[in-house]
N, C-alpha and C positions, 0 to 999 in steps of 0.2 A: 705331563706338562712340566717343562723346564723353564725357569725363569732366570734370566741373566740381567744384570744391572751394572752399569759403569758410570761413574761420576767424576767430573774434572772441574776443578775450581782454580781460577787464576785471579791474582790481585796484583796489578801493575800500577806502581805509583812513580812518578817523576816530579820531584819537588822543583827541580830547575825549570822544567817545561810547564809546570802547573797543571799536570794531567794525571787523572786516575781512571783506571779501567778495571772493572770487575766483570769476570766472565764465568758463567756456570753452564756446563753442558752435561747433559745426561742422556744415556742411551739404555733402553730397556727392551727386552724381548719377552713376550708372553703370549700364550695362545695363538701362535702363528703370526703375530704382528710385531714389527720393529717400530719403536717410538723414539724419536730424537727430539730433545728440547734443548734450547739454547737461550740464555738470558744474558744480556750485556748492558752494562751501566757505564756510560763514558761521561766524564766531567772535565771540562777545560777552564781554567781560572784566569782571568785577565784583569790587569790593573785597570781603574777607570779614572783617568785624569780629568775627564769631562763627564760629570754626572748628568749632563742633559741628554745623553743617549736614551732613546726610549726602548722599553721592553716590548718585545712582540708576544703575542699570544701564542701559547704552545701549539704545535702542529701535530695532528695524529694521522697515522696511516694504518689501514687495515687492509689486508690482502688474503683471500682464501682461494686456493687452487685445488680443484678435484680432477684427478686423472683416472678415469674408470678403466682405461685400456691397460695401463701399467699398475693399477690398484695402488695408487698413491694419493695422499692428501697432505697439503701444506697450509699452515696458517701463520701469518706474520703480523705482528702488531709493533709499531714504532711510535715513539713520542719524542719530539725535539722542541727545545725551548731554551730560555735563559731566566736568571733571576739574580738578584744582588744579595751579597752577604757582607757583614761587617766583621773584620778580623783584625785584632790589634789596632783599633781606631782607623782602619783603612777600609774603604769600600771597594769591593771587588765584584766583578761581573762573572757569573758562572754559567757556561754553556753546558747543556746536558742532552744526551741522547740515550734513551731507554728503548731496548728492543727485546721481543720475546717471540721465538719461532718454535713451531711444532711441525715436525715431519712424521707422518704416520704411513707405513707401508705394509702390505701383507707379504709374508715370506712364503715363497713356494714350498710345498711340502717336502720336496727333495732336498731343500737347503736347511731345514730346521734340524736342530741338534737332537740327537736320539741319546737317551739315557745309557750309561755305561753299565752293562751287567757282567758280573763275574761268575 
């Protein structure tokens, strides 16, 4: 049994555009399965000259896909919404989108890595 794991982390911030994106991706191979996970957190900050804007309730999306023919499974969770924050005595509106994705697929035996023996 060979276990491989790869992790990628990104933190992108643009103060001029009022945007922050954090992305974490992971790929792991174990026991004949490949698992890919992805988490993204996106925030966009806007000035609020008119405080009468109403906040909407967060929206949640959940999707599960099962493909038995290709031996793949996918799960997606997404949350979108907005909230107010106070920074330096200024009220700002923050839009957010959080997502979490999982892909799970079976690796054919011919594609699995074999241990190196000397």
